[in-house]
C-alpha positions as CSV (number, residue, x, y, z in Angstrom):
1,M,78.9,146.6,136.1
2,A,75.7,146.5,134.8
3,T,75.0,144.0,131.5
4,G,74.1,147.1,129.3
5,D,77.8,148.4,130.0
6,I,79.2,145.2,129.1
7,H,77.4,145.2,125.8
8,I,78.6,148.8,125.0
9,L,82.1,147.6,125.8
10,R,81.9,144.3,123.8
11,E,80.5,146.4,120.8
12,S,83.2,149.1,120.9
13,L,86.0,146.4,121.3
14,D,84.4,144.6,118.5
15,L,84.6,147.2,116.3
16,L,87.8,148.4,117.4
17,I,89.4,145.2,116.1
18,L,87.4,144.7,112.9
19,K,88.7,148.0,112.3
20,A,92.3,147.0,112.8
21,L,91.6,144.5,110.3
22,T,90.4,146.6,107.9
23,W,93.9,146.9,106.4
24,G,94.7,142.9,106.3
25,P,95.9,140.6,108.7
26,R,97.2,140.7,111.8
27,H,98.0,138.5,115.2
28,G,96.5,139.8,118.4
29,Y,99.3,141.7,119.4
30,A,99.7,143.7,116.7
31,I,95.8,144.5,117.0
32,S,96.4,145.4,120.7
33,E,99.2,147.9,119.5
34,W,97.1,149.4,116.6
35,I,94.3,150.2,119.3
36,E,96.8,151.9,121.2
37,T,98.6,153.6,118.6
38,A,94.8,154.7,116.8
39,T,93.6,156.1,120.6
40,D,96.8,158.0,121.4
41,D,97.5,155.3,124.5
42,A,94.1,156.1,125.8
43,L,92.6,152.5,125.2
44,F,95.0,149.5,126.6
45,V,93.3,146.1,125.3
46,D,95.2,143.5,127.5
47,E,95.4,139.9,126.5
48,G,92.4,138.6,129.0
49,T,89.9,140.8,126.8
50,L,91.9,140.6,123.5
51,Y,91.7,137.1,122.9
52,P,88.1,136.3,124.0
53,A,86.8,139.2,121.8
54,L,88.9,137.7,119.2
55,H,87.3,133.7,119.5
56,R,83.9,135.3,120.1
57,L,84.1,137.4,116.6
58,A,85.8,134.1,114.9
59,R,82.8,132.0,116.2
60,R,80.7,134.7,114.9
61,K,82.2,134.4,111.4
62,M,83.2,137.9,111.5
63,V,87.0,137.1,111.2
64,D,89.2,134.3,109.5
65,T,92.1,132.9,111.6
66,A,95.4,131.0,110.1
67,W,98.5,130.1,111.3
68,G,101.5,132.0,110.3
69,I,104.9,133.4,111.2
70,S,105.1,136.9,112.9
71,E,107.9,139.3,112.1
72,N,109.5,137.9,115.3
73,N,109.8,134.6,113.2
74,R,107.7,133.1,116.1
75,R,104.1,131.2,115.1
76,A,101.3,133.2,115.6
77,K,97.7,133.1,114.9
78,Y,96.4,135.8,112.2
79,Y,93.3,137.2,112.2
80,R,91.3,138.4,108.6
81,L,88.4,140.1,108.3
82,S,85.6,138.4,106.6
83,A,83.0,139.4,104.2
84,A,80.6,139.5,107.3
85,G,82.5,141.1,109.5
86,R,83.4,143.8,106.6
87,A,79.3,144.3,106.1
88,R,79.2,144.4,110.0
89,F,81.9,147.1,110.3
90,K,80.5,149.0,107.3
91,Q,76.9,148.9,108.7
92,Q,77.9,149.6,112.5
93,S,80.4,152.2,112.1
94,P,78.3,155.3,111.2
95,A,75.8,154.3,114.3
96,W,79.0,154.2,116.6
97,Q,80.3,157.9,115.2
98,Q,76.9,159.5,115.8
99,F,77.2,158.1,119.0
100,V,80.7,159.5,120.1
101,G,79.5,162.6,118.9
102,A,76.7,162.9,121.1
103,L,78.3,161.9,124.1
104,G,80.9,164.1,123.6
105,R,78.3,166.9,122.9
106,A,76.2,165.9,126.5
107,L,79.4,165.6,128.4
108,Q,80.8,169.3,127.0
109,A,77.1,170.8,127.9
110,T,77.6,174.1,130.2
111,T,73.6,174.0,131.2
112,S,71.4,171.7,132.3
113,E,69.4,172.2,129.1
114,G,72.0,170.9,127.2
115,T,73.4,173.7,125.1
């Protein structure tokens, strides 16, 4: 996989995580579940991908962390959108929506001219 591919995948996962946190703090498993549900099970984010992304976002101050008790009465680390994370989401979301729309149009092209 090329470096550009990794960058696109990382940035899209980061944006999905930030979106998942716009409704309030969640632990990692709940974030993963939200992504699966929101994408109609088209995307599955395993632990080996999710937690490094959450740690990266925490290092970049996009999310804050705190320990709490999950709905299963277990100790869990909760992630909360920081002010910087909220600003990044608001700034990047329109560009990603435009990118996804353009990609969809290109993939649906029926002629070599793209129309």
